[in-house]
N, C-alpha and C positions, 0 to 999 in steps of 0.2 A: 333491045338488049342494052343493059346498063354498062357503063364504062367498066372495064376490068372483068367482063364476064366471059373471057376466053383465056386459054393458056396456050403457050407455044409448045408443040410436041412434034419432033422430027421435021422441023421447018414449016409446019402448018399451024394455023390457028384452030383450036378445038374449043367449041362452046362448053362452058360449065353448065351442068344440068341441075336445075333446082328441083326440089320435091318438098311437099308439105306434109306434115304429120300432125294429127290431133291426138293428144293423150288425155283420156278421161281420168279424173281423180275422184276417189270415193272410198268407201269401205262397206263391207258386208252387203255388196250388191246395190248400194245406193250411190249414184253418181252425184257429186256435189259441185263439181266445176270441171273445166277442161282448159288445156293449154295448147295453142297451135303455134308451131314454129316451122319456118322454111329453112331447109338445109341445102347444101350445094355439093355436087359430086363432080370430080374430075374423072371423066369416063375411063381413061386408061390407067388411072392411079388409085383413086379412092375418094372418100368424103373429105371435105375441108373441115378442119378442126375449128370450131367456133370458140370465140372468147366467152368467158362467163363472168358475170358479176354475182354478187352474193346470192341472189335468188332467181336469176334468169340467165339465159343464154343470149348472146348478142350477135346480130348479123355482122358479116364482114363489111368493113368500111374502108379498108386500105387496098392499095393495088397489089399488095403481096399477102399471101396466106400460106398456110401449111396444110397439105393433105397427107393422108396416111394410107398406104396400101397394106391391107391385111387379108391374108388368104381366106379367112372365114367369110369375108364379104364378097368373094368372087361369085360370078354368075354360074360357075360350074355346078353341076347337079350332084350334091352330096346324097340326097335321098335316092336319086336314080342309081348312083353307084352302089349304094347299099342294097337296093332292090335287085339289081343285076347280080351282086355278090350272093344274095340269098337264093338266086335261081341258077347259079353256076353249076354245071355238071362235071367240070374238070378243074384242076388246079389252074390251067391256062385260062379258062373262062374267068376264074376268080381274079387273076392278075389283070386281065383285060378290063374287068368291071371296075377295078380300083385304079386304073391308069391315070385318071383325071381327078381322083379323090384327094383334095387338099383341105386342110383346116389348121387352125391354130399355128403352131410353130412349124408345121410342114409346108414346104413350098415346092413347086415344080420347076423353079428356075435355077 
């Protein structure tokens, strides 16, 4: 694990979780190139915002970084909530189905 690959949270060191994505670039069904980038996630908070230069995103190089928590990227099941809502038999079933449904500007905190 490289230096600075943990964050302090509630008195504990929490590892930053990297993930890699490859984006294929092309038009009309023809892939002409691809770009691969590795991103970092602070598990309890959200992705680390990468610096960018004119045409590319740059990995974190400093010991400090900014991460952003956004309710739409939470691991709560939005599709599961909508499926349960569609199968609700009562109003109370509907409220239970949507209890953990958060996105955009909505938050459960």
